C-alpha positions in Angstrom: 0.0 0.0 0.0 1.1 3.5 -0.7 0.4 6.1 2.0 -2.1 8.9 1.5 0.8 11.5 1.7 2.8 9.5 -1.0 -0.3 9.3 -3.2 -0.7 13.1 -3.0 2.9 13.6 -3.9 2.6 11.2 -6.9 -0.6 13.1 -8.1 0.8 16.6 -7.6 2.7 16.9 -10.9 -0.1 15.4 -12.8 -2.6 17.8 -11.5 -0.2 20.8 -12.0 -0.5 20.0 -15.7 -4.0 18.6 -15.9 -5.9 21.4 -14.1 -4.7 24.3 -16.3 -5.4 22.1 -19.4 -8.9 21.6 -18.1 -9.2 25.3 -17.6 -9.7 24.9 -13.8 -8.5 27.7 -11.6 -5.6 26.8 -9.3 -7.5 28.2 -6.3 -10.4 25.8 -6.9 -11.0 24.0 -3.5 -9.0 20.8 -3.3 -11.9 19.1 -1.4 -14.1 19.4 -4.5 -11.6 17.8 -7.0 -12.9 14.3 -6.2 -16.6 15.1 -6.0 -18.7 13.2 -8.7 -19.1 14.8 -12.1 -22.8 15.6 -11.5 -21.8 17.9 -8.5 -18.5 19.7 -9.5 -17.8 18.7 -13.1 -14.3 17.5 -12.2 -14.5 14.0 -10.8 -10.8 13.6 -10.6 -9.5 10.2 -9.5 -8.0 10.0 -6.0 -5.1 7.6 -6.2 -5.4 6.6 -2.5 -9.1 5.9 -2.8 -8.6 4.0 -6.0 -5.9 1.9 -4.4 -8.3 1.0 -1.5 -11.1 0.1 -3.9 -8.9 -2.2 -5.9 -7.7 -3.9 -2.7 -11.3 -4.4 -1.6 -12.3 -5.8 -5.0 -9.3 -8.2 -5.0 -10.2 -9.3 -1.5 -13.8 -10.0 -2.4 -12.9 -11.9 -5.6 -10.4 -14.1 -3.7 -12.7 -14.8 -0.9 -15.3 -16.1 -3.4 -12.8 -18.7 -4.7 -12.1 -21.9 -2.8 -9.2 -23.0 -4.9 -6.6 -20.2 -4.7 -3.9 -19.9 -2.1 -4.9 -16.3 -1.6 -8.4 -17.2 -0.7 -7.2 -19.7 1.9 -4.8 -17.1 3.4 -7.5 -14.4 3.5 -10.1 -16.8 5.1 -7.6 -17.9 7.7 -6.6 -14.3 8.5 -10.3 -13.3 8.9 -11.0 -16.3 11.1 -8.0 -15.4 13.3 -9.2 -11.8 13.5 -12.6 -12.9 14.6 -11.0 -15.1 17.4 -8.7 -12.3 18.5 -11.3 -9.6 18.6 -14.0 -11.9 19.9 -17.0 -10.0 18.6 -18.6 -12.5 16.3 -18.6 -13.5 12.7 -19.1 -10.0 11.1 -15.9 -8.5 12.3 -15.5 -6.2 9.3 -18.8 -4.4 9.9 -17.4 -2.8 13.1 -15.3 0.4 13.1 -11.5 0.0 13.5 -11.5 3.0 15.9 -13.6 1.0 18.4 -12.0 -2.5 18.1 -8.6 -1.8 16.4 -6.7 -2.1 19.7 -7.8 -5.7 19.9 -6.6 -6.8 16.5 
């Protein structure tokens, strides 16, 4: 995984070229860069968010397979987490802030 700060550094030179080419003012609020197209007309991809979505997608696909080594490792890791935290079978539905210290 790439940290959020590193992702911003990677994206910075791209946006320095892309924003003027898109005729976007440099003072346009940074928080609105990633808002969906229907709201701000930019809808720029956030590398950090995209990375997380790809990781979630990969995890979901591997958990659905019973034949791959990755699915076995992920299943074992989740089962271990459930035992360590001790809160039941839906351990991923709880917030990390609440139970992260147990993991």
